[in-house]
N, C-alpha and C positions, 0 to 999 in steps of 0.2 A: 889404448883401452883405459877408460876411467877407473880409478881405484876407489872402491866404495868403502865408506867407513863401517857400515853395518852389512856384512855379507851373510847370506843364508846358506846353510850347509844341507845337502841332501845326498843320498846314496843312489848310485846307478850301477846296475849289473850289466856286464857285457859278455859276449862269448869270448872264450879263451883266445881264439884267433884274432878277434878285434883288439883285445887287450895287448896281445903280442905285437900287432901292427902299430898300435899307438905308442908302445914303448920304443919300438924301432924308430918311429917318426921322431920321437922326443930325443933319442940318443944321437940321431944323425943330423939334427938341426945344427946350424952354426950360428952362435954357440949352442950347445945342447940346452934344452929347456925341460921343465918338469911336466908331468902329466896334468897337474892341476892347471897350469897355465894354458896348455893346449885345450883342455876341456872348457875353460872360461872363454877362450877365444872362439871356440866352435859355437858355444851357446850365444855369445854376443853376435857373431856373424849370422846365425840362424834368425835371431830376433830382428836384426837390421834388415835382412832380406824379407822377412815377413812384414815389417813395418812399411817397406817401400814396394810391397806387392811384387817382389822379384823372386819368390821361391820357385825353384825349378822342379819341385816334387810335391805331391799332395801330403797332407798330414793325417790321412785317414789310417786307422789301425787295420791291419790285415788279420784275418782269422788264422 
């Protein structure tokens, strides 16, 4: 993953269950990683899939 000089910060709220699952994922990785790294990786993967038209789910908001 490329390291950007000027990163933008934003806030994301998630359900407690999702947060707990993310924390578990981070702590069980070898070596353990932090939540910020996992979220940057997830965003980068989403954008790469979108750019290559390989998204496996729609981005429509559900009511």
